[in-house]
N, C-alpha and C positions, 0 to 999 in steps of 0.2 A: 504494499501500499504504500509506504514511504517513496518507492523509488517512482510510482506512478505519480505520485503527487507532486514530486520535483520535476519530473518531466510536463507535466502542466500548468506549471507554476504556483500551486497553491501551498500556502504554508503548513495546513493542516492534514496529516495523512487522515484523520478521522471523519474528514469531509468526505474522500474518497471512501471509507469504509463505510459510511451513511448511505452514500449513492449505491455501493454494492448491495448492500441489504435492502433499501428499496426496490432496486430491481428484482431480487430474488423473491422478496414478497408480491410484486407485482405479477411475477411468472408462475405464482404459486409453489414456489419450491420451499419456500419460509413460512410458516405462520405468522400472521398479522393482517391488521387492515390495510387493503390496498389501497392506491392514492386516490382511484375512484370512488371508493367507497368513504373515503376521508372527506371527499369533496362533497359527496352528497351530506355527511353527516354537517 
């Protein structure tokens, strides 16, 4: 995550981790509230 963050010019690797988690939830590979469901709420 750190290497990707550096390549993207992002200071925090946690940002990349958050993007990955969100993508996994939206794809159904990880439990959680999808982006579409969160927008409806």
